[in-house]
N, C-alpha and C positions, 0 to 999 in steps of 0.2 A: 045609449040611444042617440039618434041624430034627428034634430028638428030642423026642417028646412026654413030658411028665411026667404023673403021675396027675392027671386032671381032676376037677373037682367034679361032682356028680351032675347030669346034664343035665336041664333042664326040657323041656317040650313045644316043638318047633320052631315057628317062625313063618315066614311066607312074605311077601316084599316084592315086589310086582309093579313092575318098573322100566319095562318096555315091554309092549305087548300080546303080543309074541312071545317075551318074555324073563322068566322067573321065577327069582329068585335065592333060594337056600336060605340063610336067615339064622338060625342057631341062637342061642338066647337065653342059652345057658350061658356060663360063663367058663372060659378055658383057661389052663393053665400049660404052658410049653414052653421048651426050650433051642434057640437059633438061632445058627448060625455063618455067617460071610460066605463068599461064593464068588467068588474072583477079584479082590476088592478089599477094602482096609481090614482085612487080617488082623492088623495090628499097630498098637498104640497105645502111646505112652510111659507111664510111670508117672505123670508129671505130667498128661498128658491124661486118663488114667483118673480121677485124683484130682479134676480139675475137673469131669468129667462126673458124678461121684458127690457133688459138693458141693451140699448142699441149702440152704446159707446164702445171705445176700445176696451177689450177684455170682457165685454158683455156677451151673453149667450144668445141673444135674440137673432143676430145674423146667421149663426150656425143652425139654430133651431128652425128658423124660417126656411133655409136652403134645404135641409134634410126633410122637413115636412112637405115642402113642395115636391121634392123628388119622389117620395113614396106615394103621394097623391096623383102623380103622373104615371104610375105603373101601367103598362100596356101600350104606351106610346112607342112609336117606331123611330124615335130620334135618340141619338147618343151625343148630341151637341148640347153641352150644358149651357152655353151662353144663349143659344136659341130658346131653350126652356126658360131661363131667367128673364130674357127680354120679352118673351110672349106674356109671361105672368108677372111683369114688373110691378103691377099694382096689387099682387097677392099679399094679404095680411093674415096673420094668425094671432089671436089674443087669448090670454088665459084669464078666466073670470072665476074668482073664488066665491063660493056660496056657503050657506050654513052647513050643507051636507058634503061639501067637497069642492071639486073644480069642474069647469067645462071649458072647452075650446070654442072660440068663435072664429070662423074663417070667412074671408071675403075674397071675391075674384079668384076662386079656386078652380082647378081643372075639372071640367064637367065629367071627365072619364072616371072620376072617383065616386060618382053618384049614380043611383038609379031611382027614378021617380022622386028626385029631390032628397033622397036619403043616402048617406055615405055607405058604401059597400062595407060589409062587416070586416072582411079581411083587410081592407085599406085602413079601417079604423083601428084594428089591432096593430098594424104596422106603424100607424101614426103615434100611438101611445107607446110603442116600443122605442121609437125615436125619442120621445119625451123622457121615458124612463132612463135610457142609456146616457143621454146628454146630461141629465141632472146628476146621475150617479158618478159618471166619470169626472165631471167638474168638481163636485163636492167631496166625494169619497176617495178619488184617486189622485187628482192633480193638486187640490188645495188642502187636503187633510194632513199632509206631512207624513202619512203612513208609509208611503212608497218612495224609494229613491229610484227614479226612472232612468238612472244612468248605470245601475248595477243589475246584472243578469238575474240573480235570484229574486230581487225585488220586482223586476219587470214581469217575470213569470207569475209571481204572487198577484200582481195587479191584473194580469190576464185571467187568472183563476177567479178572482173576486168579481170581475165584470161578468164572466160566464155564469158564475153561481147566482149573482143577482138577477140575471136574465132567466134563471131557472132551467137552463139547458143541461145542467149537471144532475138533474133529479132523475136518475136512471138507476133502476134496481136490478136489471138483468145483465146478461153477458155482453161482450163486445159485438156490435153489429152496425157500426156507423161507417159508411163509405164516403170519403170526400171526393167529389167530382170537380175537376178543373177543366177549363177549356174556354174558347172564345165566345164573346157575345156576337161577333160578326162571323158567322159560318154559313156554309151552303145548305140548301134544303136536304141534300143527301146526307150530309154530316149531322144535321139536326135530327133527322129520322133515326139515324144510327144511335145517337145519344138516348133517344126515347126507348129504343129496343134494349140497350144495355140496362137502362133503369128498370125496364120491365123484368128482365132476368134477375136483377138484384132484388126487386120486390117479391118475385116468386120464391126467393130463397130467404125471405124474412129480413133482408137487410134494409137499413134506413139510409137516407141520403143527406149530405151536407154540401152545399155549393156556395158560390159567391153571391147567390140570390137573384141574379139578373136574368136576362133573356138568353137565347142561344143554347150553348152547352151547359148553362147553369139551370135553365128551365127544363130542357129535354129529359134528363135523368129523373127529375122529380115527377114529371108528367107520366113517364113510363112506370115508375115505381108505384104510383097511385093505382094503376091498373093491376099490377102484380100483387099488391097488398089487398086489393079488393077481391081478387080471385082466391087468395089464401085466407080471406076474412080477417086480415090484420086490422084491428080497430083503432090502434094508436100509433099509426105510422108517423115518423118524425121526418120533417123536411126543413132542415135548419139552413138559414141563410145568414152568412157573415159578410158584412160590408164595412165601409168606413166613409166619413163625411166627404172626402175628396172625390170618391168614385160613385156614390149612390145616385147622383143625378143622371149620370151617363148609363148606369146599369141599375135602374130602379127595381125593387123586389118584385119577382113574378108572383102571381096570385096563389101559387101552390104553397109557398113558404108559410109554415105555421109556427116557426120560432125564428124571429128576426133579431139579430144582435148588431148594434152599431159599435164597432171597435174604434179606438181613438185614431189609429193610423194604420198604414199598410203593413208595417212590421208586426204590430200586435195582432192584426187580422191573420197574417200568415202563421204566427205562433199559435193562435187559437185553432186554426185548421189542424195542425199537426199534433196538437195535444188532445184535441177532441176525437179525431178520426182514428180508426183502427186499420184503415187501408186507403189507398189513393188511386183513383182512375183518372188519367189525363186524356182528354179528347183534343182534337185539333184546335188551334187558336192562334193568337198573334203574340205581341210582345208581352202582354200580361201573363199568358200561359208559359212563355219562355222564362219569365221571372219566377214563376211558381216552380217550374222544373229545376231551375238552378238553385232555388232556395232549399227544396227538400233534399236534393243531391248533396249540396254543400253541408247541410246538417248531418246527413247520414254518413258522410265521409269523415266526420270528426271521429278520431280514435275511440273516444268515450262511448260512441254509438255502434261500435263494431258488432256487438251482439244484439242490437236492438232490432226486432223484427218489425218491418213496415212494408207490407205488400204494395208494390208500385207497378201499375200496369198502364202502358200507353196504347191506346186503341182507337180505331176509326174504321170507316168503310174502305173498300178497295181503292177508291179515289184519293184517300188520305195517305196511302202508302208512301208516295214521294215526300210528303210533309214529314213523316216520322223518320224516313231515311236521312233527311237533311238534319233533323234534330239530333239523331243518333250520331251522325258524323261530327256535328258541332260539339256534342258532349265528349266524344272520343278525343277530339283535338284539345279541348280546353280542360277537361277534368280527368281523362284517362280511362283505362279499362276497369278500374275499381268502381267508378261511377256507373259504367255500363252494366256491370254485374248486379247493380242494385235494382234494375227494372226489367220488365219483360214487355216486348212489343207484340200485340195480338191484332191482326188485321182481319176485318170482316167476319168476326165470330163473337157476337154478343154473349152467347151462353158460356163460351170458354172464358171470356173476361170475368163473368160473374163467378164461375167455378174457381178461377184463380184467386178471387177475392175471398171466397169461402175458405179455401185451403190456407191462404195467408193469415186470415183472421183467426183460424184455429191455432196457428203458431203464436199469434199475439196473446190469445187466451192462456195458453200454457205458460208463456213467458211472464205475463203479469201475475199469474197465481204463484209462480215460483219466486218472483221478486217481491211479492207482497204489495204490488202497485195496483191502484184502482183501475177499473174499466172506464170510468167516466172522464178521467183527466190523466194524461201521461206525464207524471212527475219525473220519471227516470230518464226521459229523453233529454240529452244535453244540447242546448242551443247556444252556440258561441256568441259572444257579445257583438261581434261584427254583423250578425244577422238580426240582432234585436234593436240596436240603436237606429232611430229614424234618420233617413238620408235627406238632407236639406237640398232639394233640387234647385240648381241654378246653372247658368252657362259656365261659370267658373268651376263649380263642383263637378259637373260632368266632364269638362275638359281636363280636370285634374285627376280623374280616376286612373288607377294603375292597372291598365289592361295589357299586361305582359305575361308571357308564359313562364318567365324565370322567377316565380314567387310560389310560396306554399299553396297547395291546391285549394285549401279552405279560404285563403285570402282571394285567390283568383275567382272562386265561385261567388264570394261576397261582393266583389267589385263588379262582376258581370251582372249579378242580380240588381245592384244599384243602377247600373246603366239601363237595364230594361225597365226598371221602375221609373226612371226619368222619362223614357219614351212613352210610357203609359200616361204620365202626367201631361206631357206635351200633346198627346193625342186627344185626351178626353177630359182632363181636369181644367177647370176654368183658369186657375192660376198658371198652369203650364201653357195653356193656349195663349194667354196674354204675354208670357215671357217670349214665346216664339214670334209673336206679332211685333213685339217691341225691339227685339235684338237679333232676330233671325234664327235659323236652325241651331241646335246643339252641335258642337264639334266633338266627335268621338275619336280619340287617339290611342294607338297601341301598336303591338307587333304587327308587321305587314301580313304575316301568315294568318294571324287571328283576325285582323281587319278584313282580309279577303273572304274568310269563312263567314264572318258576321255580315258583310255586305251582301253575299249571296243569299243568306237566310232572310235578311230583312227585305231584299228585293222580291223574294218569293212571297213574303207576307203581303207586300204592296200589290203585286200582280194578281194575287188571289183574293184581294179585297178583305184581308184579315185585320186591317188597321182600324177601320171605322165602318159603321153601318150606313150613316147618312152623309150626304154631301160628297164633294170631290176631295180626294185625299191630297194634301199638300205635304211634301216631306218635312219632317220636323228635326231631321238629323243630317249631318254631313260627316262622312268618314274621312279622316285625315291620317294616312298611314305614315 
C-alpha cells in the first residue's frame, strides 16, 4: 500500500503527448509518500538495510537512489539522465524497519509516479524490483564469493541466479518468449509497426521480452497485450531487462510486469539470449547495432553452429534503407556466414510473427533432443570476450582493434564494445561527463571499415536515432 504524506504545493500541471490517441497527465509537483511492498521483499536484514543506506564509497545508497528515481520517472519523454538527476536533486528514499517488515519513505519524488497521492501499482512493483535486485546482486553475487566473475561458466551461473531470484524462470510450458530489440528514439511510423508486430506475436500466444524502455521496447509489448486479450491469454509475460547505467535514460514502460535489473550491459545481453527463444530486431541506433553484433558474434562461434536462434530484422517500408545499411555493414565486417543467420522482413508484421513461430518450433525440437530446459539456454556458448564488462574510457575506445585482419569473433566483440561506448556517451551520466571533460571518443581502424562505420553513424544522426531529447552533439570522431 502507499500512504500519502503532505505534498508540496502543486504547480500547474503539464501534459505530455505520448501517442496521438494517448495523453498522459504529468504533474510537475514533487510528492512525499510512504510505500510498502506487497507480496515480496517484506523483510530485509539489518546488514542489508545498513548497506542500502550507506552513502559512502562502496555503499549501495547512490545506486539504489538513482535506480529508484529512474523507475519512478517512467513515462517522462526525456532521455537525458543528468537533466533527471538535476531536476530531482532533492529526491530522497529511506528504508524504515517495522515490527512486521519494511517500508520506503520517499520525498521530492516525481509526481508522475502517483495518482491522487498514491503510488501507481506498477511503479511500486518496479520500485521493489529495483530493491530486490540491488540487494541480491550485492550480497549474493558480488560479495558472497560464490561466483568468479572473470570466468565464463561462473558468469553464466550468476546470470542464472539473478534471473531465478527474480522469478522469471518460473515457467512450466514450452518455448514462447520473443526478445524484441530496437531503439528508444524511433519515428511514429516505426513505433506503430512495432505495435503491429507485437499484436501478431500476441495472437500466436507468444510472450515478449525487451529492454523495458520506450519506443521499440514499449511498442511490441503494447501490441502483444491486445493480441493476448483477443486470445484470452490471462498470464501474458512482458519481461523488461535493464541495467543501472541505462535505466534512467530508458525507464521501464508501464506494461512491463517482470522487471529485472542486471549488474551491467554484458550480463543484460547474456540474459536476453539465454531467456529468449527467438529475436526480432526493429530499427534503432547504436544500442541496437551493439545488440546485433553481440548476437551475431555469439552465433558465429563454432560451438553454436547447430544452435537454432531465429533472428528477424523487420520494420516498415520507410525502414528499408536502415536495414540495407545494417546488412551491408554486417557483410563487410562479419561476412556471409553472419548474414545467413538472419532474415530481413520489410512491412509484413504477420510474416515476422510466422517466422518466429517456425523458428521457435525448431528451438523446441532442439532443446528436447539436447535435454536442455526451455526457460534458460545452458547449451548456448558465449565466448569470454562477450561476457567481460568493457571499461569505457577515451583510452579504451581508442585502443580497440577495429581491423578486418583478425578472427571474426574478435572483430565482432570489439565492434560491440565500440557501440557500447557510444551508448554510454549518448545516455549514461558517466559517459556524458567523459565527453564533456575530454571531448569526443576517437575511433580508429581500417579505412574501409571506418568509412562504412561513418556512413552508418551519420545516418543514425540524420534520422535522430541517437537521442530523444535535446540537440545531438557528436560524441565520437572517426580517425582512419
